[in-house]
RODO-2510 file (C-alpha; in nm, 4 decimals, decimal comma):
residues 125
     n   res          X          Y          Z
     1     m    14,1463    11,9024    15,0191
     2     k    13,9550    12,0785    15,2719
     3     p    13,7013    11,8340    15,4912
     4     i    13,3937    11,9738    15,3607
     5     h    13,4862    11,8956    15,0002
     6     l    13,5622    11,5574    15,0849
     7     a    13,2410    11,5280    15,2460
     8     v    13,0439    11,6493    14,9304
     9     l    13,2508    11,4229    14,7136
    10     a    13,1769    11,1197    14,9152
    11     i    12,8044    11,1955    14,9140
    12     l    12,8106    11,2532    14,5186
    13     a    13,0072    10,9371    14,4803
    14     g    12,7423    10,7480    14,6473
    15     a    12,4477    10,9270    14,4788
    16     s    12,2895    10,7105    14,2017
    17     t    12,0293    10,7926    13,9452
    18     a    11,7596    10,5585    13,8781
    19     q    11,8143    10,3702    13,5404
    20     a    11,5503    10,2438    13,3247
    21     q    11,5747     9,8638    13,2088
    22     t    11,4427     9,7820    12,8879
    23     f    11,2370     9,4696    12,7994
    24     a    11,1803     9,3922    12,4570
    25     t    11,0779     9,0876    12,2082
    26     g    11,2613     9,0539    11,8910
    27     p    11,0841     9,1210    11,5593
    28     i    10,8021     8,8447    11,4834
    29     y    10,6139     8,7972    11,1658
    30     g    10,2648     8,6210    11,1746
    31     g    10,2249     8,5737    10,7881
    32     p    10,0250     8,7502    10,5352
    33     t     9,6819     8,6962    10,7616
    34     q     9,8325     8,8978    11,0688
    35     t     9,6006     9,1974    11,1430
    36     t     9,6658     9,2759    11,5319
    37     g     9,9666     9,3152    11,7419
    38     i     9,8912     9,2891    12,1216
    39     c    10,1692     9,3633    12,3630
    40     t    10,0791     9,2667    12,7179
    41     l    10,2642     9,3758    13,0266
    42     y    10,2231     9,2546    13,3799
    43     n    10,3874     9,3452    13,7084
    44     a    10,4615     9,0422    13,8771
    45     g    10,6210     9,2123    14,1877
    46     t    10,5052     9,3621    14,5121
    47     v    10,5785     9,7245    14,4510
    48     s    10,4545     9,9461    14,1798
    49     v    10,6447     9,9667    13,8491
    50     s    10,6941    10,3045    13,6455
    51     l    10,6659    10,2618    13,2899
    52     a    10,9086    10,4857    13,1183
    53     s    10,7737    10,3925    12,7724
    54     a    10,5851    10,1224    12,5871
    55     d    10,5654    10,0860    12,2318
    56     i    10,5040     9,8440    11,9287
    57     r    10,7675     9,8822    11,6520
    58     d    10,7954     9,7753    11,3222
    59     q    11,1098     9,6070    11,1517
    60     n    11,2192     9,9607    11,0538
    61     g    11,2074    10,0902    11,4076
    62     n    10,8953    10,3216    11,3343
    63     v    10,6408    10,3370    11,6015
    64     p    10,2797    10,3293    11,4390
    65     t    10,0101    10,4655    11,6298
    66     a     9,8376    10,2035    11,8708
    67     t     9,5848    10,1904    12,1369
    68     t     9,7380    10,1724    12,4709
    69     g     9,5759    10,1064    12,8035
    70     c     9,8760    10,0982    12,9898
    71     p     9,9146    10,3831    13,2795
    72     v    10,2536    10,5435    13,3780
    73     t    10,2466    10,3343    13,6895
    74     l    10,1583     9,9455    13,7039
    75     v    10,0676     9,8592    14,0392
    76     p    10,1534     9,5064    14,1860
    77     g     9,9351     9,2353    14,0036
    78     a     9,8114     9,4742    13,7206
    79     a     9,8510     9,3964    13,3740
    80     c     9,7901     9,6322    13,0614
    81     r     9,7786     9,6015    12,6963
    82     i     9,9112     9,7894    12,3680
    83     t     9,6988     9,7111    12,0509
    84     l     9,7828     9,7787    11,7138
    85     a     9,5719     9,7276    11,4056
    86     l     9,8446     9,6088    11,1609
    87     p     9,8654     9,7712    10,7702
    88     a     9,8862     9,4953    10,5132
    89     t    10,2419     9,5683    10,4597
    90     g    10,3856     9,2330    10,5455
    91     l    10,6312     9,3732    10,8123
    92     a    10,7737     9,2028    11,1354
    93     y    10,6917     9,3743    11,4526
    94     a    10,8187     9,3825    11,8213
    95     c    10,7075     9,5231    12,1599
    96     e    10,9480     9,7135    12,3795
    97     a    10,9028     9,8536    12,7220
    98     a    11,1262    10,0600    12,9465
    99     a    11,0525    10,0445    13,3551
   100     g    11,2240    10,1679    13,6587
   101     a    11,4882     9,9473    13,7836
   102     p    11,4889     9,7163    13,9415
   103     s    11,1709     9,5852    13,8117
   104     s    10,9325     9,3023    13,8147
   105     l    10,8009     9,3844    13,4680
   106     r    10,7120     9,0832    13,2465
   107     g    10,4968     9,0406    12,9329
   108     s    10,4320     8,9148    12,5886
   109     f    10,3738     8,9874    12,2251
   110     s    10,1446     8,8352    12,0000
   111     l    10,0284     8,8765    11,6309
   112     e     9,6753     8,7513    11,5711
   113     n     9,4629     8,7349    11,2568
   114     s     9,1080     8,8765    11,2136
   115     t     8,9404     8,5988    11,4244
   116     g     9,1685     8,6122    11,7086
   117     v     9,4035     8,3231    11,6329
   118     v     9,7691     8,3887    11,7762
   119     l     9,9963     8,3245    11,4493
   120     n    10,2891     8,4031    11,6450
   121     s    10,4093     8,5262    12,0087
   122     q    10,7178     8,5765    12,2094
   123     p    10,7927     8,6675    12,5656
   124     l    10,9645     9,0399    12,6713
   125     r    11,2911     8,9601    12,7969
***
């Protein structure tokens, strides 16, 4: 092989593409009085985190239309929320977020009743 080809191969072998890390909760159910799902994301690091996606999903994998306050980039120390008004279907829900790696993204997902009482919650892992 010619030296130029070897140099190109060496450069390509060392190149890597950024991978997104997925953070999620398992599905949780708050009972028949659950009315709101709230997914809170927090950047616990010292550099900005790029969010590739952030969704609340039902137990069937569907992504209902939610209200999001999450920007594409979460600066250090910043938090954002995704809120979903839950239909009275009795389904379990989960929160899932994908962020650029390595990531210091943290978060939690909770289901509340109409008075804001947390019925069930789980951290993103």
